[in-house]
VEXDREN-2710 file (C-alpha; in Angstrom, 1 decimal):
% VEXDREN-2710
k/r/px/py/pz
1/UNK/-1.3/-29.1/-38.5
2/UNK/0.7/-25.8/-37.4
3/UNK/0.7/-25.3/-33.5
4/UNK/-1.5/-22.1/-34.0
5/UNK/-4.1/-24.2/-35.3
6/UNK/-3.7/-26.9/-32.9
7/UNK/-4.3/-24.5/-29.9
8/UNK/-7.2/-23.2/-31.2
9/UNK/-8.4/-26.4/-31.9
10/UNK/-8.0/-27.1/-28.3
11/UNK/-9.6/-23.9/-26.9
12/UNK/-13.0/-24.6/-29.2
13/UNK/-12.5/-27.8/-27.2
14/UNK/-12.4/-26.5/-24.0
15/UNK/-14.7/-23.9/-24.7
16/UNK/-17.1/-26.0/-26.0
17/UNK/-20.4/-26.0/-24.1
18/UNK/-19.8/-22.8/-21.8
19/UNK/-22.6/-20.8/-22.6
20/UNK/-21.2/-18.5/-25.1
21/UNK/-24.5/-17.9/-26.3
22/UNK/-24.6/-16.0/-22.9
23/UNK/-21.9/-14.2/-23.9
24/UNK/-21.6/-10.4/-22.9
25/UNK/-19.5/-7.5/-24.4
26/UNK/-17.1/-5.8/-22.3
27/UNK/-15.0/-2.4/-22.7
28/UNK/-12.7/-2.7/-20.5
29/UNK/-10.2/-0.7/-18.8
30/UNK/-8.1/0.3/-21.9
31/UNK/-11.1/0.6/-24.0
32/UNK/-11.0/-2.4/-25.9
33/UNK/-14.6/-4.4/-26.9
34/UNK/-14.1/-8.0/-25.4
35/UNK/-16.7/-10.8/-25.4
36/UNK/-16.8/-12.7/-22.1
37/UNK/-19.0/-16.0/-20.9
38/UNK/-22.0/-14.8/-19.0
39/UNK/-20.7/-16.9/-16.3
40/UNK/-17.4/-17.0/-15.1
41/UNK/-15.9/-19.6/-13.0
42/UNK/-12.0/-19.5/-13.9
43/UNK/-9.9/-16.5/-13.8
44/UNK/-6.0/-15.9/-14.7
45/UNK/-5.4/-12.8/-12.7
46/UNK/-1.9/-11.5/-14.3
47/UNK/-0.5/-8.9/-11.2
48/UNK/-1.3/-9.1/-7.8
49/UNK/-3.2/-5.4/-7.6
50/UNK/-6.2/-7.6/-9.8
51/UNK/-5.6/-10.0/-7.1
52/UNK/-5.8/-8.3/-4.5
53/UNK/-9.1/-7.0/-5.7
54/UNK/-10.7/-10.1/-6.8
55/UNK/-9.7/-11.4/-3.2
56/UNK/-11.2/-8.3/-1.5
57/UNK/-14.4/-9.2/-3.6
58/UNK/-14.7/-12.6/-2.2
59/UNK/-13.8/-14.4/-5.3
60/UNK/-10.7/-15.7/-4.2
61/UNK/-12.3/-19.8/-5.5
62/UNK/-12.5/-18.2/-8.8
63/UNK/-8.7/-18.0/-9.2
64/UNK/-7.2/-20.5/-11.8
65/UNK/-3.6/-19.2/-12.0
66/UNK/-2.0/-15.8/-11.0
67/UNK/1.2/-14.4/-11.7
68/UNK/3.9/-15.0/-8.9
69/UNK/3.8/-11.8/-7.2
70/UNK/0.5/-12.7/-6.0
71/UNK/1.6/-15.2/-3.8
72/UNK/1.7/-13.0/-0.8
73/UNK/-1.7/-11.7/-1.4
74/UNK/-3.5/-12.6/1.7
75/UNK/-6.6/-14.9/0.6
76/UNK/-5.1/-16.4/-2.2
77/UNK/-4.2/-20.0/-2.6
78/UNK/-0.9/-21.1/-2.0
79/UNK/-0.9/-24.0/-4.8
80/UNK/-2.2/-22.4/-7.8
81/UNK/-0.4/-22.6/-11.5
82/UNK/2.2/-19.7/-11.5
83/UNK/2.4/-18.0/-15.1
84/UNK/5.1/-16.1/-16.5
85/UNK/3.3/-13.0/-17.9
86/UNK/6.1/-11.6/-19.6
87/UNK/6.9/-14.5/-21.4
88/UNK/3.3/-16.5/-21.4
89/UNK/3.0/-20.0/-22.8
90/UNK/-0.3/-19.8/-24.6
91/UNK/-0.4/-23.9/-24.5
92/UNK/0.1/-23.9/-20.9
93/UNK/-2.5/-21.2/-20.4
94/UNK/-4.9/-23.1/-23.1
95/UNK/-4.6/-26.3/-20.7
96/UNK/-5.8/-24.4/-17.3
97/UNK/-9.2/-23.6/-19.7
98/UNK/-9.9/-19.9/-18.2
99/UNK/-12.8/-17.9/-18.9
100/UNK/-11.3/-15.3/-18.9
101/UNK/-7.6/-13.5/-18.4
102/UNK/-7.3/-10.1/-16.5
103/UNK/-4.3/-8.6/-17.9
104/UNK/-2.5/-5.9/-16.8
105/UNK/0.2/-2.8/-17.3
106/UNK/2.7/-5.1/-18.1
107/UNK/0.9/-6.6/-20.8
108/UNK/-1.2/-4.0/-22.9
109/UNK/-3.2/-6.1/-25.4
110/UNK/-3.8/-4.3/-28.7
111/UNK/0.2/-3.0/-28.8
112/UNK/2.6/-4.1/-31.0
113/UNK/4.1/-6.4/-27.5
114/UNK/0.9/-8.3/-27.2
115/UNK/1.8/-11.0/-25.4
116/UNK/-1.5/-12.6/-25.7
117/UNK/-2.3/-12.4/-29.0
118/UNK/-2.1/-16.0/-30.1
119/UNK/-4.0/-17.1/-26.6
120/UNK/-6.9/-14.5/-27.6
121/UNK/-7.2/-16.1/-31.1
122/UNK/-8.1/-19.0/-29.3
123/UNK/-11.1/-17.7/-27.9
124/UNK/-9.8/-16.8/-24.8
125/UNK/-11.1/-13.0/-23.8
126/UNK/-8.2/-11.4/-22.2
127/UNK/-9.3/-8.2/-20.8
128/UNK/-6.7/-5.2/-19.6
129/UNK/-6.4/-2.9/-16.9
130/UNK/-3.7/-0.1/-17.3
131/UNK/-2.1/1.9/-14.4
132/UNK/-4.5/3.8/-12.6
133/UNK/-3.3/7.6/-12.3
134/UNK/-5.7/8.2/-8.9
135/UNK/-7.8/6.8/-6.3
136/UNK/-10.9/6.9/-8.6
137/UNK/-9.2/5.2/-11.1
138/UNK/-8.5/2.3/-8.7
139/UNK/-12.7/2.9/-7.8
140/UNK/-13.1/2.0/-11.3
141/UNK/-10.5/-0.8/-11.9
142/UNK/-12.7/-2.2/-9.0
143/UNK/-16.5/-1.5/-10.6
144/UNK/-15.2/-3.1/-13.6
145/UNK/-13.2/-6.7/-11.8
146/UNK/-16.7/-6.9/-10.1
147/UNK/-18.5/-6.6/-13.2
148/UNK/-16.5/-9.0/-15.0
149/UNK/-17.4/-11.2/-12.2
150/UNK/-21.1/-10.8/-11.5
151/UNK/-20.9/-9.3/-8.4
152/UNK/-21.6/-5.6/-8.9
153/UNK/-22.9/-4.6/-5.5
154/UNK/-19.5/-6.4/-3.4
155/UNK/-18.1/-4.1/-5.7
156/UNK/-19.9/-0.7/-4.7
157/UNK/-19.8/-1.7/-1.3
158/UNK/-15.8/-2.1/-1.8
159/UNK/-15.4/1.3/-3.3
160/UNK/-17.9/3.1/-1.1
161/UNK/-15.1/1.6/1.9
162/UNK/-12.1/2.9/0.2
163/UNK/-13.7/5.8/-0.2
164/UNK/-15.0/6.5/3.3
165/UNK/-11.5/5.6/5.0
166/UNK/-9.9/7.9/2.2
167/UNK/-12.3/10.6/3.0
168/UNK/-11.7/10.4/7.1
169/UNK/-8.2/10.7/6.0
170/UNK/-8.5/13.6/3.9
171/UNK/-10.7/15.4/6.2
172/UNK/-7.9/16.0/8.4
173/UNK/-5.8/16.7/5.6
174/UNK/-7.7/19.3/4.7
175/UNK/-7.5/21.3/8.0
176/UNK/-3.5/21.4/7.6
177/UNK/-2.2/25.3/7.1
178/UNK/1.7/24.7/7.4
179/UNK/2.1/21.6/4.8
180/UNK/4.9/19.5/4.6
181/UNK/6.7/18.9/1.7
182/UNK/7.4/15.0/0.8
183/UNK/10.1/13.3/-1.4
184/UNK/8.8/9.8/-1.8
185/UNK/11.5/7.6/-2.8
186/UNK/10.3/4.3/-5.2
187/UNK/13.5/3.0/-6.3
188/UNK/17.1/3.7/-4.2
189/UNK/20.2/5.1/-5.7
190/UNK/21.9/5.1/-8.1
191/UNK/18.8/4.7/-10.3
192/UNK/16.5/7.2/-8.1
193/UNK/12.6/7.1/-9.1
194/UNK/10.0/9.2/-8.0
195/UNK/6.8/10.0/-8.7
196/UNK/4.6/13.5/-10.1
197/UNK/1.4/13.9/-10.6
198/UNK/-1.3/12.0/-12.5
199/UNK/0.2/9.2/-9.9
200/UNK/-2.1/7.9/-7.1
201/UNK/0.9/8.2/-5.0
202/UNK/1.2/11.9/-5.5
203/UNK/-2.9/12.2/-4.7
204/UNK/-1.2/10.1/-1.5
205/UNK/0.3/12.6/-0.6
206/UNK/-1.8/15.2/-1.0
207/UNK/-4.2/13.7/0.6
208/UNK/-2.7/13.7/3.8
209/UNK/-1.9/17.4/3.8
210/UNK/1.6/17.5/2.4
211/UNK/3.2/18.5/-0.6
212/UNK/5.2/16.3/-3.4
213/UNK/8.6/18.0/-3.9
214/UNK/8.3/16.8/-7.7
215/UNK/5.0/18.2/-8.2
216/UNK/5.4/20.5/-10.9
217/UNK/6.6/17.1/-12.8
218/UNK/4.5/14.3/-14.4
219/UNK/4.2/10.7/-14.1
220/UNK/7.3/8.4/-12.8
221/UNK/10.4/10.5/-12.6
222/UNK/14.1/9.7/-12.3
223/UNK/15.9/12.5/-10.5
224/UNK/19.5/13.2/-9.5
225/UNK/20.3/14.0/-6.2
226/UNK/21.2/17.4/-6.5
227/UNK/17.2/18.0/-7.7
228/UNK/16.6/16.2/-4.3
229/UNK/19.1/18.6/-2.6
230/UNK/17.6/21.4/-4.4
231/UNK/13.8/21.1/-3.5
232/UNK/14.8/19.9/0.0
233/UNK/12.1/18.1/1.2
234/UNK/10.3/18.0/5.1
235/UNK/9.7/14.5/4.7
236/UNK/11.3/11.5/3.1
237/UNK/9.3/8.3/2.8
238/UNK/10.5/5.2/1.0
239/UNK/8.7/2.1/0.1
240/UNK/11.8/0.1/-1.2
241/UNK/11.9/-3.2/0.5
242/UNK/14.0/-3.7/3.5
243/UNK/12.1/-1.1/6.0
244/UNK/15.1/0.3/8.2
245/UNK/17.5/-0.9/5.9
246/UNK/16.0/1.4/2.9
247/UNK/16.1/4.6/5.7
248/UNK/20.0/3.8/7.0
249/UNK/20.7/4.0/3.2
250/UNK/19.1/7.3/2.6
251/UNK/20.3/8.8/5.9
252/UNK/24.0/8.2/5.2
253/UNK/23.8/9.1/1.5
254/UNK/26.6/11.3/0.7
255/UNK/25.2/15.5/0.3
256/UNK/22.0/14.1/2.0
257/UNK/23.1/15.3/5.3
258/UNK/22.1/18.9/4.0
259/UNK/18.6/18.5/3.7
260/UNK/16.1/19.3/6.5
261/UNK/14.4/15.4/6.7
262/UNK/17.5/13.9/7.1
263/UNK/18.6/16.9/9.9
264/UNK/15.5/15.7/11.3
265/UNK/15.5/12.4/11.0
266/UNK/12.1/12.5/9.3
267/UNK/13.2/9.6/7.0
268/UNK/9.8/6.7/7.0
269/UNK/9.7/3.2/5.3
270/UNK/5.7/2.3/4.5
271/UNK/4.8/-1.3/3.1
272/UNK/6.0/-2.0/-0.1
273/UNK/3.0/-4.1/-1.4
274/UNK/0.3/-1.2/0.6
275/UNK/1.8/1.4/-1.7
276/UNK/2.7/-0.1/-5.0
277/UNK/-0.3/-2.0/-5.5
278/UNK/-3.3/-0.1/-6.9
279/UNK/-6.1/-2.2/-4.9
280/UNK/-8.4/-1.1/-2.0
281/UNK/-5.1/-2.1/-0.4
282/UNK/-3.0/1.1/-0.6
283/UNK/-5.0/2.5/2.7
284/UNK/-2.3/1.0/5.3
285/UNK/0.3/2.9/3.6
286/UNK/-1.9/6.0/3.1
287/UNK/-2.6/5.6/7.1
288/UNK/1.6/5.1/7.3
289/UNK/2.2/8.0/5.8
290/UNK/0.1/10.3/7.5
291/UNK/1.0/9.1/10.8
292/UNK/4.5/9.4/9.6
293/UNK/4.2/13.7/8.6
294/UNK/1.6/14.4/10.8
295/UNK/2.3/12.4/14.1
296/UNK/0.2/15.2/16.1
297/UNK/-2.8/15.0/13.5
298/UNK/-3.4/11.6/12.6
299/UNK/-4.2/9.5/15.7
END
């Protein structure tokens, strides 16, 4: 028998008797229609943002395996199997016997490089959550995961809590008249990376009452130092790991001494995980950004 056939046969044995007569048809966040078991007890999460949502819904006990970056998510058992989701081992995953795999942007199912093709063919449902461009999209992700796990009311409560806290900050942001300009650095020199519109980080800058210096561009941006100098931000924020070391590196870049943010010592580090994982846990980074840019407005 071929390995492909053996894997499919093994999956059929593992999935037998699991109540597939109660299967539901779901449309995932990427628009794919997926059939899942009515009862979900074993979940594999491929990204920390999804893991955070699962934990915040009170469903951490459903996690059967995670990606290595999810190990630092508060509330996750440290002895869970770790899966390499860039090069997933179908035999290992099938052996874990998940009821569902929640896949993210780096594993876009249906693409030419579908890392889960063999696993899906073996009968294990895989749902896809692309990177959400805004907080409304993050709320949609939470709602979807809550529906998958059959806890829609928990999802609604988590979404409402997120929206209420965001609105508290936005209410202050709307009162700010003399808006400061902000450069948000995601990757340091020499490979600079920042964001423009259609990203939740851009929206977070707007919510606190500031202006993204790259608001005229869309998505992930790879600026050169000259572009940053020309746009001359009032404040620089970085979420690069290293905290104060990252701040010092920015301060000491050649030519940056002419930037207003450097002259005024307005360079701040925010929590890496909170600002880089689209879940309800973006709130700590949003509050840090607000207090950094407008310390007199946000108590």
